[in-house]
C-alpha positions in Angstrom: -7.8 -24.1 -43.8 -9.4 -20.7 -43.2 -10.1 -18.2 -46.0 -7.8 -19.5 -48.7 -7.9 -17.9 -52.1 -5.7 -17.3 -55.1 -4.9 -13.9 -56.5 -4.9 -14.1 -60.3 -4.2 -10.5 -60.9 -1.5 -9.1 -58.6 1.1 -6.6 -59.4 3.7 -8.5 -57.4 3.0 -11.8 -59.2 3.1 -10.2 -62.7 6.4 -8.5 -61.9 7.9 -11.7 -60.6 6.8 -13.8 -63.6 8.1 -11.2 -66.0 11.5 -11.5 -64.3 11.6 -7.8 -63.2 14.2 -7.6 -60.5 13.0 -4.3 -59.0 10.2 -6.1 -57.2 12.7 -7.6 -54.9 14.3 -4.3 -53.7 13.1 -5.0 -50.1 14.3 -8.6 -49.9 16.2 -9.7 -46.8 18.9 -11.3 -49.0 21.9 -9.2 -49.7 21.6 -9.6 -53.5 18.6 -9.5 -55.9 17.3 -12.9 -56.9 18.1 -14.4 -60.3 15.2 -16.1 -62.0 16.0 -19.3 -63.9 13.0 -20.3 -66.0 14.4 -23.8 -66.5 14.2 -24.7 -62.9 11.2 -26.8 -61.8 8.8 -24.6 -59.8 6.7 -25.5 -56.8 3.3 -26.8 -57.8 0.8 -24.2 -56.5 -2.0 -26.7 -56.4 -0.2 -28.7 -53.7 0.1 -25.9 -51.2 -1.9 -26.3 -48.1 -2.0 -24.1 -45.0 -3.3 -24.1 -41.4 -3.5 -20.6 -39.8 -3.3 -19.7 -36.2 -3.4 -16.3 -34.6 0.3 -15.4 -35.0 1.5 -18.2 -37.2 0.7 -20.1 -40.4 1.8 -23.6 -41.1 2.5 -24.6 -44.7 2.7 -27.9 -46.6 3.5 -28.5 -50.2 4.7 -31.2 -52.5 8.5 -31.4 -53.0 10.1 -30.6 -56.3 11.7 -33.6 -58.0 14.4 -31.7 -59.9 17.7 -33.0 -58.4 19.4 -29.6 -59.0 17.0 -28.0 -56.5 18.6 -27.6 -53.0 15.8 -25.8 -51.2 13.0 -23.3 -51.3 12.5 -19.6 -50.8 9.4 -18.2 -49.1 8.3 -14.6 -49.9 5.6 -12.7 -48.1 3.7 -9.4 -48.2 1.2 -7.9 -45.7 -2.0 -7.2 -47.7 -3.4 -5.2 -44.8 -0.7 -2.6 -45.4 -1.2 -2.5 -49.1 2.4 -3.5 -49.6 3.6 -3.9 -53.2 6.9 -5.6 -52.4 7.7 -9.1 -51.4 10.1 -9.9 -48.6 12.1 -13.1 -48.3 11.1 -14.5 -44.9 12.6 -18.0 -45.1 15.3 -19.8 -47.2 14.8 -23.5 -46.6 18.0 -25.5 -47.4 16.5 -28.9 -48.0 14.8 -30.1 -51.2 13.0 -32.8 -49.3 11.4 -30.4 -46.8 7.7 -30.0 -47.3 6.6 -28.0 -44.2 7.3 -24.5 -42.8 5.7 -22.4 -40.1 5.8 -18.6 -40.5 5.7 -17.0 -37.0 5.3 -13.6 -35.3 2.4 -12.6 -37.5 -0.4 -10.2 -36.6 -3.8 -11.8 -35.7 -6.7 -11.4 -38.1 -4.4 -10.3 -41.0 -4.2 -11.3 -44.6 -0.8 -12.3 -46.0 0.2 -13.2 -49.6 2.9 -15.8 -50.1 4.9 -16.9 -53.1 7.3 -19.9 -53.1 10.2 -20.6 -55.4 12.6 -23.5 -55.6 16.3 -22.7 -55.4 19.5 -24.0 -57.0 23.0 -24.3 -55.5 24.2 -21.2 -57.4 21.5 -19.1 -55.8 19.3 -18.9 -58.9 15.6 -19.8 -58.4 12.5 -20.8 -60.3 9.6 -18.5 -61.0 7.5 -18.1 -57.9 4.1 -19.7 -57.5 1.0 -17.6 -57.9 0.1 -15.5 -54.8 -1.2 -17.7 -52.1 -3.4 -15.7 -49.7 -4.1 -16.8 -46.2 -5.5 -15.0 -43.2 -4.4 -15.5 -39.6 -7.1 -16.2 -37.0 -8.5 -13.2 -35.2 -7.5 -12.4 -31.6 -9.4 -14.0 -28.8 -12.3 -11.8 -27.6 -11.7 -9.7 -24.5 -12.7 -10.7 -21.1 -16.5 -10.4 -21.1 -17.0 -9.1 -17.6 -14.8 -7.4 -15.0 -15.6 -5.4 -11.9 -13.6 -3.5 -9.3 -15.0 -3.5 -5.8 -15.0 -0.3 -3.8 -15.0 0.6 -0.1 -12.3 -1.8 1.0 -9.6 -0.7 3.5 -6.3 0.3 1.6 -7.2 -2.1 -1.2 -9.3 -2.7 -4.2 -10.5 -6.2 -5.4 -10.8 -6.9 -9.1 -12.9 -9.8 -10.3 -13.7 -11.0 -13.8 -15.4 -13.8 -15.6 -13.0 -16.6 -16.6 -12.4 -16.6 -20.3 -14.2 -19.4 -22.1 -11.4 -20.0 -24.7 -9.1 -22.9 -23.7 -6.2 -21.2 -25.4 -6.0 -18.6 -22.6 -3.1 -19.2 -20.3 -3.0 -16.1 -18.1 -4.4 -12.6 -17.5 -2.6 -9.3 -17.1 -4.1 -6.6 -14.9 -3.1 -3.0 -15.8 -3.5 0.1 -13.7 -3.8 3.7 -14.9 -1.0 5.9 -13.8 -2.3 9.4 -13.4 1.2 10.9 -13.1 2.2 9.8 -16.6 -1.3 9.4 -18.0 -0.6 5.8 -19.2 -1.7 2.3 -18.5 1.1 0.4 -16.7 1.6 -3.3 -15.9 0.3 -4.3 -12.5 0.1 -8.1 -12.1 0.0 -11.4 -14.0 -2.6 -13.9 -12.9 -1.8 -17.4 -14.1 -4.4 -20.0 -15.0 -7.5 -19.4 -17.1 -9.9 -20.1 -14.3 -8.2 -17.7 -11.9 -10.4 -14.6 -11.9 -9.4 -12.1 -9.2 -6.7 -9.8 -8.0 -6.5 -7.6 -4.9 -4.4 -4.5 -5.1 -3.1 -3.6 -1.7 -1.2 -0.8 0.0 -3.4 1.9 -1.5 -4.3 5.4 -0.2 -7.5 5.8 1.7 -10.5 7.4 0.0 -8.8 7.4 -3.4 -10.2 6.4 -6.8 -8.2 3.9 -9.0 -8.7 2.6 -12.5 -7.9 -0.8 -13.9 -8.4 -3.0 -17.0 -7.8 -6.7 -17.7 -6.3 -8.5 -20.7 -6.3 -12.2 -21.5 -3.3 -13.9 -23.1 -3.0 -17.2 -24.9 -0.2 -19.8 -24.6 1.5 -18.0 -27.5 1.3 -14.7 -25.6 -1.2 -13.2 -27.9 -3.2 -10.7 -26.0 -6.9 -9.9 -26.3 -8.2 -6.4 -26.4 -8.5 -4.9 -22.8 -11.7 -4.7 -20.9 -13.3 -1.3 -20.6 -11.8 0.6 -17.7 -13.2 -0.4 -14.3 -13.1 2.1 -11.5 -13.3 1.7 -7.7 -12.6 3.8 -4.6 -10.9 2.7 -1.4 -12.6 3.1 1.9 -12.4 6.4 3.7 -10.9 6.5 7.2 -13.5 7.0 10.0 -14.3 10.3 11.5 -12.8 11.0 14.9 -14.8 11.4 18.2 -16.1 14.8 19.1 -16.3 17.0 22.3 -13.3 15.4 24.1 -13.3 16.5 27.7 -10.5 15.9 30.3 -10.0 16.3 34.0 -7.5 18.4 35.9 -8.6 17.8 39.6 -8.3 14.0 40.2 -5.4 12.8 42.3 -3.0 10.6 40.4 -5.5 10.1 37.6 -6.6 11.9 34.4 -10.1 11.1 33.2 -11.3 11.5 29.6 -14.7 11.4 28.0 -15.9 12.0 24.5 -18.9 11.7 22.1 -18.9 8.8 19.7 -17.6 9.1 16.1 -20.4 9.6 13.6 -18.9 6.7 11.5 -21.2 3.7 12.1 -18.6 0.9 11.9 -16.2 2.3 14.6 -15.6 -0.5 17.1 -13.1 1.0 19.5 -11.0 4.0 20.4 -7.3 4.3 21.0 -6.1 6.8 23.5 -2.7 8.3 22.8 -0.7 10.6 25.1 2.5 12.7 25.2 4.2 15.0 27.6 4.6 17.4 24.6 1.6 18.7 22.7 3.2 18.6 19.2 4.8 15.2 19.0 5.9 12.0 20.8 2.5 10.4 21.2 2.3 6.8 22.4 -0.6 4.4 23.0 -2.0 4.8 26.6 -4.9 2.4 26.3 -8.0 1.3 24.4 -11.7 1.9 25.0 -14.2 -0.6 23.7 -18.0 -0.3 24.2 -17.4 2.9 26.3 -16.8 6.5 25.7 -14.4 7.2 28.6 -11.0 6.3 29.8 -9.0 6.8 33.0 -5.3 7.1 32.9 -3.5 6.2 36.1 -0.5 8.5 36.2 0.5 7.9 39.8 2.0 11.4 40.0 0.7 14.6 41.5 0.3 17.6 39.2 1.5 15.7 36.2 0.5 17.1 32.8 -0.2 15.0 29.7 -1.6 15.8 26.3 -4.1 13.3 24.8 -5.7 12.4 21.5 -8.6 10.0 21.0 -8.5 8.0 17.8 -11.5 6.1 16.3 -10.8 2.7 14.8 -13.3 1.0 12.5 -14.0 -2.7 12.0 -11.3 -2.9 9.3 -8.6 -1.4 11.5 -8.7 2.0 9.8 -7.9 4.8 12.1 -9.2 8.4 12.2 -6.8 11.2 11.6 -4.3 11.8 14.3 -3.8 15.3 13.0 -6.2 16.8 15.6 -5.8 19.2 18.4 -4.7 17.5 21.6 -6.4 18.1 25.0 -4.4 18.9 28.1 -5.0 16.9 31.2 -3.4 17.4 34.7 -3.6 15.1 37.7 -4.4 16.9 40.9 -1.4 18.7 42.3 -0.4 18.4 46.0 -1.1 21.5 48.1 1.5 24.2 48.3 3.7 23.9 51.4 3.0 26.4 54.2 5.3 29.1 55.3 6.6 28.7 58.9 6.4 32.2 60.3 7.4 31.6 63.9 8.9 28.9 66.2 9.5 30.1 69.7 10.1 28.5 73.1 7.6 30.0 75.5 8.0 28.6 79.0 7.6 24.9 78.9 6.2 24.9 75.4 7.2 25.5 71.8 4.7 27.6 69.9 4.6 27.4 66.1 2.7 29.6 63.7 2.6 29.4 59.9 0.9 30.9 56.9 -1.4 28.9 54.6 -0.4 29.1 50.9 -3.1 27.0 49.2 -6.9 27.2 49.4 -7.2 23.4 48.9 -5.6 22.9 52.3 -8.1 21.3 54.9 -5.6 20.3 57.6 -2.0 20.4 58.7 0.5 18.0 60.1 3.4 19.1 62.3 6.6 17.1 62.0 8.7 17.1 65.1 12.2 15.6 65.0 13.8 14.8 68.4 17.6 14.5 68.4 18.6 11.2 70.0 22.3 11.3 69.3 24.8 13.0 67.0 23.4 11.3 63.9 19.8 10.3 64.6 16.5 12.0 65.1 13.2 10.5 66.1 10.2 11.7 64.0 6.9 12.5 65.8 3.8 13.7 63.8 0.8 15.7 65.1 -2.0 15.3 62.6 -5.5 16.8 61.9 -4.5 20.4 62.9 -7.1 22.8 61.6 -5.5 26.0 62.9 -2.3 27.7 61.7 -0.9 27.6 65.2 0.4 24.7 67.3 1.7 24.5 70.8 4.0 21.6 71.7 4.0 21.0 75.5 5.9 17.7 75.2 9.4 19.0 75.5 12.3 18.1 77.7 15.1 20.4 79.0 18.4 20.0 77.3 16.8 18.5 74.2 17.0 19.7 70.6 14.0 19.7 68.3 13.4 20.5 64.6 9.9 21.5 63.4 8.2 21.7 60.0 4.6 21.8 58.8 2.8 19.9 56.0 -0.5 21.0 54.4 -3.1 18.3 53.5 -6.2 18.4 51.2 -9.5 16.4 51.1 -8.0 13.8 48.7 -5.2 12.9 51.1 -2.5 14.7 49.2 0.2 16.3 51.3 2.5 19.2 50.5 6.2 19.2 50.8 7.5 20.1 54.3 7.8 23.8 55.1 11.3 25.1 56.0 12.6 23.6 59.2 13.1 25.5 62.4 15.4 24.3 65.2 14.6 24.8 68.9 17.1 23.9 71.6 15.7 23.7 75.2 18.3 24.7 77.8 19.1 22.5 80.7 17.7 23.6 84.0 
């Protein structure tokens, strides 16, 4: 029994003994108690108690008076300097000798007085004030730490509480919007000593605290606030350069991100500069990337995103670079197609400085529906004379421009020549 003492001079006690009814103004019973001095009272010397943090167990010797049908327990909270008793329990059994008062405050002194009660509701004088103090709260968790620089998360660890009465822990997080601590997570088992808060914003500071709870749900004081910051996203690469003169390809190069733990780069592309980006490829252990577009003169917009070892990506809110695959040469303009003697002479105008040679396409009509195609390649001039003609035949001519990369323009407009029969 912890800290048991008797109060010999207590206003409450004196008023009860004197039979003053106004001391019971705050009783839970609907009527004021009626004191019957002839009723055998509970023997104060037989009272024993065992305190816990939120409850106190009582034991006493039963009253032998056969008129007694039970007992009344009165209580006051000495920590609040209360001068009134409150009926907390009416026990309806003369032979009962035990009672547990629950839902008390830890580390608090309470004064109790007990009376025996008759069938008509009258009761004996109460015992002297019996003072008992509940056990103090368990001490707070002695050590807790929040670990910073983790991707989208913060890990909280603490030292397991040494008190075997601890059943679980509660992690609380400070809400900066409402400026209050809010419940975050319950961690069961006394020896469990960590919690990982996930889905957090990058490069952001968070604040936590930990409380221990007993099997009776009595909480300790919280730990001091512990603070940690999530990992920042990596910086993106710099000096991204891109090609516009490679046939059917777009080539990108860049300088490495200054963030040391970047392990790869993701290349994203779109046909529109402002949105619609999809993954085109990944570059690991290299600072370049070739996109095979398989189209001539195709335009794409690109962003290069740095990715660190934890999978965090640099911001995609960066200016895109514009790349273009080499366009095919502009088609020539056929300026003349004339029958001169036994030859057809063609002349045309070049429309692209990239042109290095020409190809003449000659279609020979074989029947009403079909033409045979003949090509004359590697022509460096803008004039061509076709001597392989037959009287009575119909021919269609067009010219194609070629560049050094093997790209060919569209055909020029077609010109038809009909050779008269001789």
